[in-house]
N, C-alpha and C positions, 0 to 999 in steps of 0.2 A: 504494501500501500505506497503510495508518493503522498508525500504531505507536504505543504507550502511552508514558507518562511513566516513569520510573526509571534508574537508572545502569545498573544491569546491562543491562536493553534500549539503552541507548545504546553501551554497548561490544559487544554482540552483533551489535548493526547495523550497526556500523561494519566488523568483519568479515567478516559476508555481505557486507556491500557493496562490499568489497576482493575478497572469492574469485568473485560474479557477475560480476565489468568482467575480472576473470582468465581467466574463463571465454570471454570473448565475445571475437570478432576486430573489436575498437571503435578507435574513433577518440580522437586524442587533440586538446584543445583546453585549457590551461589557465585556469581563473576568474579574469577580470579583476573586482576589485572598485575601480570607479572609479579613478582613475590616482596614482602617485604623486606627491609635491609635486617639481615637476622644478627641476634644478639649471641649465637654462639657456632662454632664449624657445623653441629648438628643438624643445625636449624637450615645451613646455605645447600636444601635439596638438589641433589643433579638430579639428568633426567628421567632415570630408571628409577629412582625413589619418588618422585614425584609420580610416575604414572602407576604405583601402587598403593598411592598414601591416598586417605580420606581425607574429603575438604572440611574444614572446620567450618560447624554452624554458626551464627552470626550469635556475638554474644548477650546482644538485646532483645528483649521480647518486650514488645509493646502493650500485650493484653493476656498476660501469664494466668488471670483467672478463667478463662475460657478452655485451657487445657483440665483444670481441674473440672469445671462445669461438663465436660465431654467423657469424662473417666469412666462412666457406665454406659458409654454408647459403644457401636460395634468399632470394631478395630481400621474399619474402611473412614470412617471420621475420627474417631477419639487421636490416631497416631497419625494422622493427615499434615501435611506440611505446606506454611506458605511464609515466602521472603521476599522484602521489596530492596533493591540495590537502587539506589538513585547516584548518578553518573554526570559530573560535571569535567568537561575537558575542553581546556584551549590548547593547541597547536601551530607554533610559525616555526618554519624551516624556509631559510635564508641561502640559495646554494648560487657561490660567487664563480665561477668560471672564467676562462681567459674572454673570450666574447660574448658574454652572455650574463645576467641576472634574473635568477628563478626564485620567485616567492609562492611558499603553499602556508594558506593560514585559515581557520576556523575557528570556532567557539561552539561548541554543542554542550546539549545537556539530555540528557533521558536514562538509559537504564535498563536493568530487569525487575520483573514481578513472576516468578519462580512458584509453583504449587506441586502435591505430592499428595497423592493419596495413601490411607493406612493400606496392608492389604487385606485383598479380597479372597475370604476362603483362607487367611493366611499364607497366601502363594502369590498373588499378582497385586501390583501397585499401579498405576497410571499416572502418568504426569508432562507436565507442560511449563516452558518459556518464554515467555516474551519480551522481547529485546525492542529497545524503541534507541533512536538518536535524533535530534529534533537542533535546525542552524538557530543559534541566537545571535552570532557575528560571522556572515559567510562572503566575503565578496565573491562575486561568481567567477572573476579573472584570477584567483587563488587555491584553484579545486586541486583534488587527489590529493588530501590531508589523510585519506584512509580513516575519520571521524563522519562523514556524511556519502551520501551517493555520489560518484564522480562529478556531477552538475550542480553538489552544494544541496542539494535537496535532502531531506531529512527520509527517516521512515520506521516501520514497525514489521516484526514478521516471525513468528513463530521457529524458533530455532531449533527448539526442543518439544517434540510429540511422543514421548514414547511408554510401551508398556515393561515393566521390569518384576520379571519372576524369581523367586528363592526356589531354588531346585533341593537346598541341602543348607544346612546352616551356614553355611559361608561361601555357597557355591550360585551362582544369578546369571540369570539368561535376559539381555537387554535387548526389546529391537524397535525401529523405528527412528526419530529423528533425537537424537543424544549429543554430549560433550564428553570427547576424548582426549585424555594428556597423556598423550606419550612422545617421545623424542619426534619422528619426523610424520607425527598424524596428531594435529593438538590445535587448542585454541587459540595460541596467538595473541592472547589479551592485552595487547599493550594498545589498545584505540579507543571505541566504544563499546561494539562489543565483539562476543570469540565468533574464530571458526565453530561452526558446528556440523554435525555427519549425521548422511541415513544409512542402517546397517543392522546389521545381524552379531550378537557379542555372548562370548560367555567368559566370567571370570571368576575365578576362585580363592581360595588358600588354603594348604594343609600346616598345622602346626599352629602354635600362639606366638611363638619367640620369645614365651614368657623365662624372667631367669636366665634369660643369655643362649637359650635354645634355638633349632633350626625352627624357623619360618621359610613356606615356599609358596608363592602367588604366581599366578598363572593368569595371561588372557589369550585367548583364539577371537577371530570373526571376520565375517565380510564385510567392508566398509564401501556403498554405492555410489555417494556421491558427498560431496560438500557445499555447504552455503559458506563464502567468506566472508569474513568477520566484517567490511564494507558493502555489500551485495542482500538483495531480499530473496536472492533465486538458488534454488540447487544445480550444481552440475555436475556429471561425475567427475573419478577420482582424475581420471586418463585425460579427462576434455581441461581439465583446472592445470595438469601437468605440460600442456603444451601441443595435443595431440588429438588430431581430428579426427577421434573415433570415439567410443563409448564403453568404457571398463571397469570394475570394481576392483577396488583392493582387498586381497586376502592378509590376514595379521596372526602370526603367532611368538610369546612371548613369555617369559616367567623370570621372576626371580629371585635369586635363595640368599636370607640374610643367618646368619648364627654369631649370636654376639656384635660385635662390633664391625665384623667383615660383610660383606656383601658384593653381588656379583648376578650380573643379567645380560639378557639378549632380547631383543625383539626382530624377526625379519618381516619386511613386508614386500610382496608382489602384486605385479600390474602387468596383468595380459599384454604384451606386444610394445610395452613400456618401459617399465625400472623396475627394477629388482636390489631394496636397501635391506641390508644386516647389522643391524647398530648393538655393539655390547658395547657392557661398563662396570669399573669394579671400584668398590670404597676400602678404605680401612680408616677408622678412630682411635684416638688414645688419650686419654687426661691425664695428666700426671698431677702429683700431689702439691703440689705449689700454686696448679690455677690456670697453667697451660693445657689448653686442646690444642690437639691437633688432626689434622682429616687430610686424606689425600687418596687422589682419585685419577682413576685415566677412562680413557675411552677411543672408539675405535668403531669409524664405520666403512661400509663398503658398498658403492653403489656400482650397478654397472647395467646396459640395458637389456631388454628381453625379448622374445620373439621376433618379431621383426623389426625392430629396432625402430618403430616409429618414432621415437622423441628427439631422435638425431637422424632425420631424412634419410631412415634406412642403414644408417653407418654404425655400427658396433662401438660404443666405449665402455670404459671401466676407469674407474677412479676410487681415491680412499682417502681418509683423515685420519689420523691421531692427534688424540689430543692428552693434557695432562696439566693437573694444577694440585696444591697445596695450599690449606689453610690454618694458618697458626693464631689461634685464639687465647686472649688473655684478658679476663673478666668479662665485658659485654665489646669489647674491642677485635676486629681480626686484619689481620695483614693475608694477600690471597696473591700468589703468583702464578700463572698459567702459560703455559706453550701450545700449540696446536702446528701443523706442517699438512698442508693438503697433495696429493698427487699432480705429476706437473702434466699430464693429460688432461686433465678436464675440470671444471669446478665442480664443486660440492650441490649439489638439485635439492631444494625445500620448499616442494609444490603446496606443501598440506600445514606447514607448520614455520613455527618459529626457530632459527639457526639453534641447536642445541649444545654446541662447543661451548666452552667455556669461555674461549676469546670470543663469543659476540659480544658487540659493542650496542650501544644506543643508535649510532647512524650507521657505522660499517658493519659489516657481515665477518669480514677477514677469512674468508673461504672462497678467496677464486685459485684455480688450476697453478699449484707451484708455491702458497701462500705461506710462508712461515711466518708464525705470529705470537708475539711476546704479551702479558698483561701483568701488570701488577696495582694493586688495590689494598685502598683504607678503610674500613668502616667501624664506624662506633654507637653504638648506642646511649644514649647518656644521660638515662636514669639512673645513674650512682652518684652524677654531678648535680643531682638537683632536678632534671630538666626530663620528669617524667613521658614517654611513650615518643619523643623526638632523638631523631636518629638522623646520619651523615654520613654520605660516602664519596668518593673519590677514588678513580681509577683511568688509568694509563693506560693505550694499546700503542704497540708500534707492528705493522706488518709491511711484507714485500714480497716480490715475485720478479723474477725473470723470462717464467716461463714463455714460450711462444703463444700456448691456447690463451694466455693471459692478455694476449697483446704487447704493447711495448714494457718495457719494465717499468715497473713502478714502487714508489713506497706510497705509507699511507700511516698517519698517528690519529688520534683522536684522545679526548680527555674528558670524559663525561663526570659531572658533580650533581649529587642527590643530596635533596633534604628533605624529610616528612615528618610529620606529626600524626600518631594514633594514641588520641587521650584514652585514659584510665577511669575520667570519671565516668560514673554509670549513666547517667544519661547520654554519652555522649560516644560510649562504646558500641564498636561497628564502623565509626568516622576514620576517617585514613586522607590525610590529605598529603599531596606529595608535590613539589617542586622539581624539575630535573632540567639541564643545560647540557648540552652536547655540542663539541666543535672537534670537527675532522678536517684532515688537511690529504688532499692526496696530487702526489709528483708522478708527472709522468710525461714523458717526450718533452722535455724540459720547459714545460706550464705546469701551474699550480692549481685545481680546483677547491675551494675552500664551503666548506658547508656550516651552519653554525643552526642547532634547534632549542626551542624553547617547550618544554610542555609544564603543564598545571591543573593539576588533575584530583578531582575531590571525588572521593567514594563512601558513600553510608549506606551499610547493609543491615538492617534488622528482620527478623523475626516477627509476624504478625499474634502468634499464639506457641 
């Protein structure tokens, strides 16, 4: 549904969105906008860890008495959920190239309304999430920000409409439109609304991991289509990857944790298009004097499949390796990372954000042959009397001379991040964030600079 600009329509649209979702039997997953600044290395989740982690429910409940009032009703109503996530987002990006200046700018407001029923017959729950984005300030000649439709118009879309069945205590089947968060098939939720997907999946868990014991999580399924984060329509997975044909993606993966050690892998296969195998391992340790250490390594292998439609009928294969170390003391973390890409072909990410540790706010550092290093500092300021306030600064440097990447280049980037998540109960669920990134790319004797500002407000609450 396309919506016109204007403050009156923004307000009306938000009201309609709430009423529509309230009337449906829908499913709740809170929208996630990247990750908060971690206080300890264990909170700095890797891509595989995020895949098999449960989302944190909103901390604030607006009408808790409803839950008590419904305690004797059927589970379909008693265990239902209703979440509201308001989001406001301003983005301004200026690109200074040798012979041109480009500006992308918009301020949007909206978010999501999510509802999920309790289990019918103790087996099946139904869910839906309505996503919205409305222009507040959107110059028509500064579009393509990812916050709105490409022409700076607003939108509303049911990105999730699903049924979820509990097969056994820790094993579930999901069918329909849903949000998945895996390394190369995920929400990429750093604009107004996330990627969502249509498909069928089976997920489960063996072992509880209690007292440092083993736990194995698995997932398998078929994903037929994706709704990109700045779109209202679903398209096939292969077409989103750039192929003029319609194929879905099969995936199979798992993760084993045993105490502080973790290892996992996921395989994605799209007929005649692309095969991706991603694997990752991590190990953490805490020392008696307050120092926490986390080391992680990741590797991806990508190659064309079948008739190689992604590369005009030509076979390609590439890979990327990455590693990082987090050194944490109290609520501060020093992070050092490295990655290197095979020189034959760039890494492809058509259905997700770049999951590698050296991915930055502006640049991805995944060109063919690119080697990149990253150094970052983050600190949660609660111990010095500023509860909920956190800040970080990261520096990235990458270079490649691979012919597949064009002329030799060097690129650098600085990213600065300041956020506030108040602990005061009436404001729990509020997340204010200011981000600034500046990058420079040196190639063929010229330099291109990109400066980007993001101002983001999230407010996520449970209705009951």
